C-alpha positions as CSV (number, residue, x, y, z in Angstrom):
1,S,13.1,-10.8,-23.6
2,L,12.0,-10.5,-20.0
3,L,14.5,-11.7,-17.4
4,T,14.3,-11.6,-13.6
5,G,16.6,-9.0,-12.1
6,R,19.2,-9.3,-9.3
7,W,18.3,-5.9,-7.7
8,T,15.3,-4.8,-5.8
9,A,14.8,-1.0,-5.5
10,I,11.7,-0.6,-3.4
11,G,12.4,3.1,-2.6
12,S,12.8,4.0,-6.2
13,A,9.6,2.2,-7.1
14,I,7.7,4.2,-4.5
15,L,9.1,7.5,-5.8
16,K,8.4,6.7,-9.4
17,S,4.9,5.8,-8.5
18,V,4.4,9.1,-6.7
19,D,5.7,10.9,-9.8
20,A,3.3,9.0,-12.0
21,I,0.4,10.0,-9.8
22,A,1.6,13.6,-9.8
23,E,1.5,13.7,-13.6
24,V,-2.3,13.1,-13.6
25,D,-3.2,14.7,-10.3
26,E,-2.3,18.3,-9.8
27,N,-2.9,18.1,-6.1
28,V,-0.1,15.6,-5.6
29,W,3.5,16.9,-5.6
30,P,6.2,15.0,-7.5
31,S,8.9,13.4,-5.4
32,V,12.1,15.2,-4.6
33,G,15.6,13.7,-4.6
34,L,16.6,12.3,-1.2
35,D,20.2,13.4,-1.7
36,S,19.3,17.1,-2.1
37,S,17.5,19.6,0.0
38,P,14.8,21.3,-2.1
39,V,11.7,22.9,-0.7
40,Q,9.4,20.2,0.4
41,P,5.6,20.6,0.0
42,D,3.5,21.0,3.1
43,P,2.3,17.5,4.3
44,V,-1.4,16.8,3.7
45,P,-3.6,16.8,6.8
46,A,-3.6,13.5,8.7
47,G,-6.3,11.2,7.3
48,A,-6.5,13.0,3.9
49,Y,-5.6,10.9,0.9
50,A,-5.1,11.2,-2.8
51,P,-7.6,9.2,-4.9
52,S,-4.8,7.1,-6.4
53,I,-3.0,4.3,-4.6
54,V,0.3,2.5,-5.1
55,V,0.4,-1.3,-5.2
56,L,3.9,-2.6,-4.5
57,L,4.6,-6.2,-5.3
58,T,8.0,-7.6,-4.5
59,D,9.7,-11.0,-4.0
60,G,12.8,-9.6,-2.4
61,A,14.3,-7.1,0.1
62,S,15.4,-3.7,-1.1
63,N,19.1,-3.7,-2.0
64,A,19.4,-0.7,-4.3
65,G,18.2,2.8,-4.6
66,P,16.8,5.1,-1.9
67,E,15.9,3.8,1.5
68,P,12.3,2.5,1.3
69,L,11.1,4.2,4.5
70,E,12.4,7.6,3.4
71,A,10.6,7.2,0.1
72,A,7.5,6.1,2.0
73,Q,7.6,9.3,4.0
74,Q,7.3,11.2,0.7
75,A,4.2,9.2,-0.1
76,V,2.8,10.0,3.4
77,D,3.4,13.7,2.9
78,R,1.4,13.6,-0.3
79,G,-1.4,11.4,1.0
80,V,-0.5,8.5,-1.3
81,R,-1.3,5.1,0.2
82,V,1.0,2.2,-0.5
83,Y,-0.4,-1.3,-0.4
84,T,2.5,-3.8,-0.2
85,I,2.5,-7.4,-1.3
86,G,5.3,-9.9,-0.4
87,F,5.3,-12.8,-2.9
88,G,7.1,-16.1,-2.7
89,T,7.4,-19.2,-0.5
90,A,9.4,-19.5,2.7
91,F,11.2,-22.8,1.6
92,G,11.1,-22.7,-2.2
93,A,8.6,-24.0,-4.7
94,E,8.6,-25.1,-8.3
95,F,8.0,-22.6,-11.0
96,V,4.8,-23.3,-12.8
97,G,4.7,-22.5,-16.6
98,C,7.9,-20.6,-16.5
99,S,10.7,-21.1,-19.0
100,P,13.9,-22.6,-17.7
101,R,15.7,-19.7,-19.3
102,F,13.9,-17.4,-16.9
103,Q,14.4,-19.7,-14.0
104,G,18.1,-19.8,-14.6
105,N,18.3,-16.0,-14.1
106,E,16.7,-16.2,-10.7
107,P,19.4,-15.5,-8.1
108,F,17.8,-17.7,-5.5
109,G,17.9,-20.9,-7.5
110,G,17.2,-22.7,-10.7
111,G,19.0,-24.6,-13.5
112,S,22.2,-23.3,-14.8
113,G,21.7,-19.7,-13.6
114,F,23.2,-17.9,-10.7
115,G,22.8,-19.9,-7.5
116,G,21.4,-23.0,-9.2
117,G,22.6,-26.5,-10.0
118,P,24.6,-28.7,-7.7
119,G,25.6,-26.9,-4.5
120,G,23.7,-23.8,-5.7
121,G,20.8,-22.0,-4.2
122,G,18.0,-24.5,-4.6
123,G,18.3,-25.9,-8.1
124,G,15.6,-27.2,-10.3
125,G,13.9,-23.9,-10.8
126,R,12.9,-23.2,-7.2
127,F,11.9,-19.8,-6.0
128,R,12.6,-18.7,-2.4
129,R,11.0,-15.7,-0.8
130,G,13.6,-13.2,0.5
131,I,11.2,-10.4,1.4
132,D,11.7,-7.9,4.2
133,E,8.2,-8.2,5.7
134,V,9.0,-5.8,8.5
135,T,9.8,-3.0,6.1
136,L,6.8,-3.8,3.9
137,Q,4.5,-3.8,6.9
138,R,6.0,-0.5,8.0
139,I,5.5,1.1,4.6
140,A,1.9,0.1,4.6
141,D,1.3,1.3,8.2
142,M,3.0,4.7,7.5
143,T,1.0,5.4,4.4
144,G,-2.4,4.1,5.4
145,G,-2.2,1.0,3.2
146,T,-2.2,-2.7,4.0
147,Y,0.4,-5.4,3.9
148,Y,-0.4,-8.7,2.2
149,S,1.6,-11.9,1.9
150,A,1.1,-14.5,-0.9
151,E,2.8,-17.8,-1.5
152,S,1.1,-18.9,-4.7
153,G,-0.6,-17.6,-7.8
154,S,-4.1,-18.3,-6.3
155,E,-3.2,-16.4,-3.1
156,L,-1.9,-13.5,-5.2
157,Q,-5.2,-13.4,-7.1
158,S,-7.0,-13.3,-3.8
159,V,-4.9,-10.4,-2.7
160,F,-5.6,-8.4,-5.9
161,A,-9.3,-9.1,-5.4
162,S,-9.2,-7.7,-1.9
163,L,-7.5,-4.4,-2.8
164,P,-9.7,-1.4,-2.4
165,T,-11.8,-0.3,-5.3
166,N,-13.8,2.4,-3.6
167,I,-11.3,4.9,-2.3
168,I,-12.1,7.0,0.8
169,L,-10.3,10.4,0.3
170,K,-10.6,11.7,3.8
171,H,-11.6,10.5,7.3
172,E,-13.4,13.1,9.3
173,V,-14.7,13.1,12.9
174,T,-18.1,14.9,13.0
175,E,-19.6,16.1,16.3
176,I,-23.1,14.8,16.3
177,S,-24.1,15.6,20.0
178,V,-25.3,19.0,18.8
179,V,-27.7,17.4,16.4
180,F,-29.1,15.1,19.0
181,T,-29.5,18.1,21.4
182,A,-31.4,20.1,18.7
183,V,-33.6,17.1,17.9
184,G,-34.3,16.6,21.6
185,A,-35.2,20.2,22.1
186,L,-37.5,20.2,19.0
187,L,-39.3,17.1,20.3
188,A,-39.7,18.7,23.7
189,V,-41.3,21.8,22.2
190,F,-43.5,19.5,20.0
191,G,-44.6,17.6,23.1
192,I,-45.5,20.8,25.0
193,A,-47.5,22.0,22.1
194,L,-49.5,18.7,21.9
195,S,-50.1,18.8,25.6
196,L,-51.5,22.3,25.4
197,I,-53.8,21.2,22.5
198,W,-55.1,18.1,24.4
199,H,-55.2,19.8,27.8
200,P,-55.5,23.6,27.4
201,L,-54.7,25.7,30.3
202,P,-57.7,27.0,32.3
């Protein structure tokens, strides 16, 4: 059976996602342990990205595993963008179509589970958002992704619909003044040639 957990390991999720991408993309290095000091790969150039992205959906703040921002830096070094989504309501809302057995395992409220019932954290199968939006925003900013917030299933569907499907691998600044100069010079020569044809020199 599937039960909600009491731990949120955002850093671990990022590193596992990087490893999954590395398995199918030889240009992406796998993650390295944050408690060791192995040789790190050279960071990719700024603005260069892997073709795969990570979508991180969470309803809580990280309370287990590696520090999220340290894990996010490994994604940055490998050009892996992380799009973060914080899901839940600020004041609690009823679960829709969710078994009371699952609600009861939610640590922030519900039935006979942890934090629920009389004097508990919400009761009646309510689901509060305990996300760390500052960290989720920072992860997205660091990696070149975007942070989204959703408080309902319909909002979450809208977020999924807005995620990028056409991935830009690299942003480049191209100097185009040379092109305009060359075109201008060519037009000037063409204009002189026409003037000589229409008004030949004596």
